[in-house]
C-alpha positions, 0 to 999 in steps of 0.5 A: 104771313097772310091769310091766304098763305096760312090757308094754303099751308094748312090745306097741305098738311097731312091728315092722320086718321086713327081707326077705331078698334071696332066698328062704331055700332059696337060702341053703342052695343057696349053702352047699352049692355052696361046700362042694362046690367046697371039697371038689373043691379038697381032693380035687384035692390027694390023693396030692400027697405021692406025686407026687415019691416019688423025690425024697422017697426021695433026700432020706431017703437023703441025710439018714439018714432011714428011709422007711416 
């Protein structure tokens, strides 16, 4: 089969188009929402190490570590 015949045969094939389940911008909105939710989850863990600073200091005193 020559190159021209291959190109002609390929151009005659039927192209199948799979429609998206919803418009393309909705994918971006879903992704943005997921990142915002994950950001809030991450933000909720701020300052967790300092909640029990008295316990951390007691542990450091007992085990000879220096606190900064």
